[in-house]
N, C-alpha and C positions, 0 to 999 in steps of 0.2 A: 506539709508536703504539697507541692503544686499538683493540680489535677489537669491543667490545660497548658497548651503552648500556643502562643501567637506567632505566626510567620508572616512577614511583610516583604513582598516582592517589590522592592523600592523602585527599580528602573521602570516598572509598568505604571507607577503612580502618575496621575495627570494633574495633581495639585488642586483638586476641587475643594479640599478643606472639610469635607463632610465628616470624616473620622475625628478631626480636631473639634468640630462643632458639637458632636454628640458625646465625645469622651475626652475632654480636655486634660484630665489627669494623666492620660496615657499617650495622647497624640498631640503633636505640635507641627506647625508648618515651618519648614526651613526657610529663613529669610534670603538665603543665597540662591537656591534653585527652585524654591516654591513647592517642593514636594514634601509629603508628610514624613515625620519621624516618629518612631516608637520610643518614647522617653525611657531611658535607662536600659535599652535593649543591647544584646550582643550583636555586633555588626560584622558581617562578612564582606570583604572588599576584593575586587578585581581591578587591576590597573588603577588603583587609587580611588575608585568609585564604590560606594556602598551598593552592594547588589542584593543583600538580604539582611533583615533584622529579625531577631528571635528573642522571645521572652517567655518564661514559664509564669503562670499565674495561678492563684487560688480561686476557689468557687466564688468568693465574694467579689472578685473582679471580672467574672465571666460575663455578666449581663451588659456591663458597660462596653466591653470589647466586642461582644457579639453585635451590639448595636452599631459599633464602628464598622465592623466587617460587612454587616448587611447594608450600611449606607453607602458603601464604596461602589461607584458605578462601573469600575473596571475590574472588580473582584481580585484585588491584590493583597487583601488581608485574609488570612486563613486562621481558623481555630481548630486545634487538634486536641482530642481527648487523649491524654497520655496513656492511661491504663490500657485502653483498647487500641491505641494508635489509630484512632478513627478521626478522619477529617470531617468536622461538622459543617464547615463552610470553606 
């Protein structure tokens, strides 16, 4: 069972690539608009544009994604501890 959830506020992404550099198993840069994508995430769209990406992860994937979130200069990657519904970043 997943312990954490990643939320990515994609419109706020500036395309710096830090997340993809530190966690390439989960993050990739979109070749069309240059923003990051959370690989395999559930995507929410408005007017045909992805506005939010979400994915639940296990403890084993926590460190990699926390590093990605901490490397983001515009703070658009959030990690939530599901059991307590606590936003860690």
